[in-house]
C-alpha positions in Angstrom: 37.6 25.9 -62.0 38.8 25.8 -58.5 42.2 24.6 -57.4 42.8 21.0 -56.3 43.3 20.7 -52.5 46.8 20.0 -51.4 47.6 16.9 -49.3 48.3 19.0 -46.2 44.8 20.6 -46.4 43.1 17.3 -47.0 45.0 15.9 -43.9 43.9 18.8 -41.7 40.2 18.3 -42.8 40.4 14.6 -42.2 41.9 15.1 -38.7 39.1 17.6 -37.9 36.4 15.2 -38.9 37.9 12.3 -36.9 38.2 14.6 -33.8 34.5 15.7 -34.1 33.4 12.1 -34.5 35.4 11.1 -31.4 33.7 13.8 -29.3 30.3 12.7 -30.5 31.0 9.1 -29.7 32.2 9.9 -26.2 29.1 12.0 -25.5 26.8 9.1 -26.5 28.8 6.6 -24.3 28.5 9.0 -21.4 24.8 9.3 -21.7 24.3 5.5 -21.9 26.5 4.9 -18.8 24.8 7.6 -16.7 21.3 6.3 -17.7 22.2 2.8 -16.6 23.9 3.4 -13.3 22.0 6.3 -11.7 19.1 5.6 -9.4 15.6 6.2 -10.6 14.5 9.8 -10.2 11.2 11.5 -10.5 10.6 14.9 -12.1 7.3 16.2 -10.8 5.2 19.0 -12.3 1.8 17.7 -11.2 0.1 14.6 -10.0 -1.0 13.9 -13.5 2.6 13.0 -14.3 2.1 9.7 -12.5 0.4 7.0 -14.5 -0.4 3.6 -12.9 0.2 0.4 -14.7 -2.6 -1.6 -13.1 -3.2 -3.2 -9.7 -3.9 0.1 -7.9 -6.6 0.7 -5.4 -8.8 3.7 -5.9 -10.3 6.0 -3.4 -14.0 5.3 -3.0 -14.8 9.0 -2.6 -13.0 10.5 -5.6 -12.1 7.4 -7.7 -8.5 8.4 -7.7 -5.3 6.5 -6.8 -4.8 6.1 -3.1 -1.8 7.9 -1.7 -2.0 9.0 2.0 0.3 9.3 5.0 0.1 10.0 8.7 0.4 13.6 10.0 2.8 14.4 12.9 5.0 11.4 12.2 8.6 11.4 11.0 10.0 8.2 9.6 13.8 7.6 9.5 15.7 5.5 7.1 18.3 5.6 4.3 17.5 8.5 1.9 17.2 7.6 -1.8 16.2 11.1 -2.7 17.1 14.1 -0.4 14.3 16.4 0.5 16.6 19.4 0.6 17.0 19.0 -3.2 13.4 17.7 -3.9 10.5 20.0 -3.0 6.9 19.4 -4.0 3.5 21.0 -3.4 1.7 18.3 -1.3 2.1 15.1 0.7 0.1 13.4 -2.0 2.7 14.3 -4.7 5.5 13.1 -2.3 3.6 9.8 -1.8 3.2 9.4 -5.6 6.9 10.2 -6.2 7.7 7.3 -3.9 5.2 5.0 -5.6 6.7 5.8 -9.0 9.9 4.2 -7.9 8.2 0.8 -7.6 8.8 -1.7 -10.4 5.4 -3.1 -11.5 7.0 -6.2 -13.0 9.4 -7.3 -10.2 7.3 -6.0 -7.4 10.3 -4.3 -5.8 10.5 -0.6 -4.7 13.5 1.6 -4.6 11.5 3.8 -2.2 9.3 2.2 0.5 8.7 5.2 2.7 8.4 9.0 2.3 8.5 12.1 4.6 7.0 15.5 3.7 6.9 18.9 5.4 3.7 20.7 4.4 3.1 23.3 7.1 4.8 26.5 5.9 4.8 28.1 9.4 6.1 25.1 11.3 8.5 23.8 8.5 10.2 27.1 7.8 13.1 26.4 5.3 12.0 22.8 5.2 8.6 23.6 3.7 7.9 21.4 0.7 10.7 19.0 1.3 10.0 15.5 0.1 12.4 12.8 1.5 12.2 9.4 -0.2 13.6 6.6 1.9 14.3 2.9 2.2 13.6 1.0 5.4 15.8 -1.8 6.7 12.7 -3.6 7.8 9.5 -2.4 6.1 7.2 -4.3 8.6 9.0 -2.5 11.5 9.7 1.0 10.1 12.2 3.3 11.9 10.2 6.0 13.7 12.2 9.0 14.7 9.5 11.1 16.2 5.7 11.3 16.6 3.2 13.5 18.3 1.5 16.9 17.8 4.8 18.8 17.9 6.2 16.9 14.9 5.9 18.9 11.6 6.3 16.0 9.2 3.9 13.7 7.4 5.1 10.2 6.6 3.8 7.1 4.8 4.8 3.6 3.8 4.8 2.1 0.3 4.7 -1.7 -0.3 5.7 -3.3 -3.6 3.6 -6.2 -5.0 5.6 -8.8 -3.0 6.0 -6.6 0.2 3.7 -5.8 3.1 2.2 -9.3 3.2 1.5 -10.9 6.6 0.0 -14.2 7.7 -3.1 -14.9 9.9 -2.8 -18.3 11.6 -5.7 -20.3 12.9 -6.1 -23.9 14.1 -7.7 -24.7 10.7 -4.8 -23.3 8.7 -3.4 -19.9 7.7 -3.9 -17.3 5.0 -1.9 -14.3 3.8 -3.1 -10.6 3.9 -1.7 -7.9 1.6 -1.8 -4.6 3.5 -2.7 -1.2 1.9 -0.7 1.6 3.6 -1.3 4.0 0.8 -5.1 3.8 1.3 -5.3 3.2 5.1 -2.0 4.3 6.7 -3.5 4.6 10.3 -5.0 1.2 10.0 -1.9 -0.5 8.7 0.2 1.3 11.4 -2.0 -0.4 14.0 -1.6 -3.8 12.3 2.2 -3.5 12.3 2.1 -2.7 16.0 0.0 -5.9 16.6 2.5 -7.8 14.5 5.2 -7.1 17.1 3.2 -8.7 19.9 4.1 -12.0 21.5 0.5 -12.7 22.7 -2.7 -12.4 20.7 -5.2 -13.5 23.4 -8.5 -11.9 22.6 -8.0 -11.9 18.8 -10.6 -14.2 17.3 -13.3 -14.9 14.7 -16.8 -15.2 16.1 -19.2 -14.7 13.1 -19.3 -16.7 9.8 -21.9 -16.4 7.0 -21.7 -18.0 3.6 -22.8 -16.5 0.3 -26.0 -18.5 0.4 -27.8 -18.3 -3.0 -27.2 -14.6 -3.4 -23.7 -14.6 -4.9 -21.7 -16.7 -7.3 -18.6 -18.4 -6.1 -16.4 -15.7 -7.8 -18.1 -13.1 -5.6 -20.5 -11.6 -8.2 -24.0 -10.8 -7.0 -26.8 -12.6 -8.6 -29.3 -10.3 -10.3 -32.4 -9.5 -8.4 -31.2 -11.5 -5.3 -31.3 -9.9 -1.9 -28.0 -8.9 -0.2 -28.5 -11.1 2.9 -28.8 -12.6 5.3 -26.5 -14.5 5.0 -24.1 -11.6 4.3 -21.1 -13.5 2.9 -18.4 -12.7 5.4 -16.5 -13.8 8.5 -16.1 -11.3 11.3 -13.8 -11.1 14.3 -11.9 -8.7 16.6 -8.3 -7.5 16.5 -8.3 -6.3 20.2 -5.6 -8.2 22.0 -5.8 -8.4 25.8 -3.5 -5.9 27.5 -3.3 -3.7 24.5 -5.1 -0.3 24.6 -7.0 0.1 21.3 -7.3 3.5 19.8 -10.1 4.0 17.3 -8.9 4.3 13.7 -10.1 7.4 11.7 -12.2 6.6 8.7 -9.8 6.4 5.7 -10.1 5.7 2.0 -12.8 3.3 1.2 -12.2 1.3 -2.0 -15.0 -1.0 -3.2 -15.4 -4.1 -1.1 -14.5 -7.1 -3.2 -14.2 -10.8 -2.4 -11.2 -11.0 -0.1 -11.3 -7.4 1.2 -10.6 -7.0 4.9 -12.2 -3.9 6.5 -13.0 -2.4 9.9 -16.5 -2.5 11.3 -16.9 1.1 12.2 -13.6 2.3 13.5 -12.5 -1.1 14.9 -11.3 -3.3 16.5 -14.1 -5.4 15.0 -13.3 -6.3 11.4 -14.6 -8.6 8.6 -13.3 -10.4 5.6 -15.7 -10.3 2.7 -16.6 -13.5 0.7 -18.3 -11.6 -2.0 -18.3 -8.3 -4.0 -20.4 -5.9 -1.9 -21.1 -3.0 -4.2 -24.0 -2.0 -1.9 -21.4 -1.2 0.8 -19.3 1.2 -1.3 -17.9 4.1 0.8 -19.2 2.5 4.0 -16.1 0.8 5.4 -12.3 1.4 5.6 -10.6 -1.4 3.6 -7.0 -1.9 4.9 -6.0 -5.1 3.2 -7.0 -8.1 1.1 -6.6 -11.8 1.3 -4.4 -13.3 -1.5 -6.6 -14.9 -4.0 -4.9 -18.3 -3.7 -5.6 -18.3 0.1 -9.4 -17.6 -0.1 -10.1 -21.4 0.0 -8.9 -21.3 3.7 -11.3 -18.4 4.5 -14.2 -20.2 2.8 -13.6 -23.2 5.2 -14.1 -21.0 8.2 -17.4 -19.8 6.8 -18.6 -23.4 6.6 -18.0 -24.2 10.3 -21.0 -24.8 12.6 -22.9 -21.7 13.6 -25.9 -20.6 15.7 -28.4 -17.9 15.0 -28.4 -14.6 17.0 -30.2 -11.3 16.6 -28.0 -8.2 16.5 -29.9 -4.9 16.4 -32.9 -6.6 14.8 -30.7 -8.3 12.2 -30.4 -12.1 12.1 -26.7 -13.2 12.0 -24.8 -16.4 12.2 -22.2 -16.7 14.9 -19.7 -19.5 15.3 -20.5 -22.1 17.9 -16.9 -22.1 18.9 -14.9 -18.8 18.4 -11.6 -19.3 16.5 -8.5 -17.7 17.9 -5.9 -16.4 15.5 -2.5 -14.7 15.6 -0.6 -12.5 13.1 2.8 -13.6 11.8 5.4 -12.4 9.3 5.5 -14.3 6.0 8.8 -16.0 5.1 9.5 -13.6 2.3 9.3 -10.6 4.8 
């Protein structure tokens, strides 16, 4: 039979146990505090690390999540993640890292712009750097440098409630959600237009209803033709006095009711009143009308028109073109 422990031994054991429990408790409190106050960070091993929670537009070519930027452009802004400590393999991964810092519920983004250096020769020690940033004004991003000599690629990221502009006409206005991750060049041009004081020359000139070929929700009726009418309103975004540069063809998501896309490389554009699956991959979609504002677009499509023949296709043009202007929304 072993000896009974003395009071002194029992006291030392008790103190040791209390000490270890205290260390463990402090460690747990530290972990909780750090997790609650540090900014969201992203650990990247591959693009498969990023899982979207809905509401993402897919590339029409590869059926993958849109995430693109503009080469030879360096955006400035407050850094939320320093590129010197955050290096990735591609501009797409950098874009996705920024997108991962957006809250799908609140619609807010800790990161709304990103800058990546992907040319090993030009970048030197900066090769692979991914800078995640926050703009003071997301609709007027801070551009530090642009041109062929710039080694950086940059892009914008709009949360659910960001990147929304308004198109005003004499019949009312409607809001447009822009897609910089799918069509960065196109959105960059729209933001340049947004800063103008005059929009003389910007107008709608063609309007065609869904006829009997599409349901009111935009779905095509089985075995019905695809037009004419073609279920769209068409206009131009070329303001007088502004030199228009043709936009490159960018990601082409499926054209749905409310999609806004270029005709060719612009400045002609159209707003679709129906789901045009037959036009998949044909046009660059750079935005979409908010669903609750489509009623205003439908009104324009019902205005008086006259028939014309464009390249052996019968179209309906407005008897009176409708001027419009672009404005910021109150939330922006």
